[in-house]
N, C-alpha and C positions, 0 to 999 in steps of 0.2 A: 504493500500500500504506500509506504513512504517513498519507495523507488518510483512508483507511478506519479505521485505528486511532484517529486523532484524533476522528473522528466518533463511533465507538463509545464512547470515553471521555467525550465531551461528553454523549451520551445517558444514560450511566450516572450522571453527575453531576446531570443534570437530574432523573432519577427520584428520586435521594436527596434533592435539594432539595425536590421536590414533596412527598415523604412527610413531611419535616420540617415543611413548611408545613401539611399536613393535621393533623399531631399538635398544632401550636400554635394551631389555630383554636378559638375559644371555641364551646361548645355541642356539641362532638363526643361528650360523654359522654351516656349515656342519662338521661332526665329521671326524676324521682321517679314511681314507679308504672308505669314502662314495663319490659317483660319482658326479662330476661337468660336465655337458654336456649341454651347452647352445644351441647346435645345434638341440637337440631333442625337439619336440613340445609337447610330452606327454610320459607317461610311456610305451606305446605300442612300440614306436620307440626304447626306451632303451632296452626293452626285445628282440626285433628283432635283435638289434645290439650286443646282447650277455650278457646283464646284467640280469641274471636270479634270483638274490637274492632280496627278499623283503627288503626294507629299504628306506633311504632318498636319494633323487637325486635332481638335479636342472634342470629345463626345461625352455624353452622359447616359449610359445604359440604364434602363429601369432597374431599381434596386441597388445600384451602385451608390455608396455613400459620398462619392466625390467624382469630379470630372476625370476623364482618362485621356491621356495623350496617346494618339495612335498614328500609325502610318496607313494611309488610304491608297490602295492600288486602283487606279481608274482605268487600267487596261483590262483585257479579257471581258469587255462589255461594261466595265466600270462598277464602282460601289463596293469593292472588296475591303474588308478590315483585316489587315495582316496580323496574324497571331504568332508566327514563327518564321525566322529566316536563318539559313545556313549558307554561307558563300565562300568562306576562306579559312575557317578554323581559328579566328582571332578570339572568339569567346569560348570559355569553358562551360560546358553544359552538364557536367557532373556536379550538380548543385544540391543544396539542402531543400527540405520541404518548405521552409520559410521563404527561400528565394524563388522557388517555383510558384508559390502562393501569390507573391507580390509582382513577380516578373523581374527580368534582369537583361542586361546587355545594352547595345547601342543601336537605336533604330535606324541609323545611317548604314549599319552593317548587319551584325548578327544579334538576335534577341529572342526572348520569350515574353509574350505580353502579360502573362500571369494567370494562374488558374482561377482566381476569383473573378477576373475580368472575362475569362472564357465562360464561366458560369452565368454572369450577369447578361452577357450578350446573347448566349444561345437559349436562355429561358424566355427571351422576348417573343419567340415565335419559331417557325420552322426555318432553320438555317441550313444552307449547303456549305460543306467544307470542300474547298478545292486545294489540291496538293500539286504543285509544279516541281518536277524533279529534273536534274541534269547530271550527266556523267562527265568523265574527264576526256571523252572523245568528242564532245560537242553535241551528243544526242540528248533530246529532251522529251519528256512525256508528262502525263498528268493522270491523277485519280480524283474523282469527285463523288461525294456522298451527300445525299439529302438527309434531312431530319437529324442533323448532328447536334448533340446536346452533351453538356458537361454538368454534372450535379454539383451540389455545394460541398464545402469542406467537411461537413458532418458526415457525408456519404463518400468522403475521400475522392471527390471529383470523378465519380463514376462516369464512364463513357458509354453513350449509346448513339447509334447512327443507322441510317437507312440504306437504300440501294446504291450500288456502285455503277458508274460509267467511267470510261477512261482508256488509256493506252498502255498503262504499266502493270496491269493486273490487280486483282482484289486482295492485296496482302492484309488489309485491315480486318476483314471478316474471316479470313482463313478458309474461304470456300474454293480455293484453287485446286484442291486435291481431296479425294475421298479419304475419310478416316483421320484427318488432322485437326478437325474443329476443336476438339477437347483441349488441346494445348496451343493451337495456332491462332484461334480467334481472339480478337481484342474487344469483341462485343460484350458490353455489360461489365467490364472489369474496372477496377479502381486504380487510381494513380499511385505510383510508388517512387520513392527516392531512396538514396542510400541510408537515410536516417529514419525512414518510415516505410516499412515493408508491408504492402497490401496485395501482393501478387498471389497466384495459386501454386507457386513453385515451393519446393521444400527449402530452397535456398533464398537468397535475396537477389532478384534479377537486376534491380537498379544498381546494386553494388557490383555484381558480376559484369554487367554491360555498360557501366560507367555513364549513366544518364537517367534523368527522370522521365517516366513514360507510363502508359497504360499497359503494364505487363500481364501476361497470363502465365505460361510455363515454358519459355519466357516470351518469345516474340516471333512474328513473321514480318513485322514492320517496327522499326525503331529509328526515328528521325532525329533523336537527341543524343545519339551515341558519340563515340570518339571520332574526331575528324582526322582521316588519313589522307595526306596530300597526293597520293598516287593511284587511288582507286583500289586495286587489289591489295590485300593486306593479310597478315597472319598474326594471330593472337590466341590467348588461352580460350576465349569465348568470342562469339560473333558480335563484337562490341562496337562496330562501325556505324556509320549513318546508312541504315539498311532498309531496303524495300525488296524483300525476297523474290517476289514474283517478277521483278524487272531485271535485277542484276545479281540475285543470289545473296547468300549470307556473308560471303567473303569478298564483297566489293562495297567499298564505302563511297557513297555518292558525293559529287562535288557541290551540288546546290540542292536546297530544299526550301520551298516557300509554302506555308500553310495560311489560308485566308478564308474568311467567312463572308457570306452574303445571304440575305433572305431568299429562300427557294423560289418564291413567287415574284422576285424582282423583275420589273419590266424595263428592258433597255429601250432607249430612244432608237428609232429606226436608223438614224445616222450612225449609231454606235454598235448596232447589231450586225455582225458579219453574215448572219443567215437570213436577214430581212429581204423580202422581195422588193426589188428596185421600184420606186415610184415613177409613174409616167409623168413626163414634164407637162406643165400646164399649157393648154392651148391658147 
């Protein structure tokens, strides 16, 4: 009992310390010319209201106790709230529960938006998650899931999601092969970090695979793993930036971008690559 109380107090102190560190970091203020709009709950609302340039904005999701600074990606039809980016390995993603809760990194480069923010955004409605991946040979692909939701901290940020479309294979649901769902599916699993183990494995997946993620026993997809600068790697476990159905367990991807947008988002015809061209006025 005493050990549990002590652990709880230490975690609370770590959360407070991390928040103080975030507040003291230079560059956390919005830059000149970048939008402040606390009435918008996500980047799709900003896009619809006329903000068509990718960049930094401030939103206020329902339930969030404070405004959230985000990077809005106005490509791919516009309106995407970016929640994760890996591009060069400059950020360490083997972080504590407190850091994943609040978010970390540099929005100009690599970052995690924060599990609390993921919860606030995805509980506002039906959101799609789009994952853009790139390898070291210049090839790119994507995976997209509708009805993507992240539960609150009390439920350890449990992950649920809907159907898949894309070009890199359905690594997140584990439906790529018969008989692997029990260990390979990330559907309905809780988030884990090296200091809070919520996976279904007898060991600690986050500790073994060096990053916070929704682990089962342990993973078919893990985009917060170690960054290896040459693609193929060797290690004690498959701890790279992995999307198994595209490049396997022993290839660590060069780039990963995860972003959210309401599933029913309506693109303007001029922004929709699939729109039927309008006939010119006579």
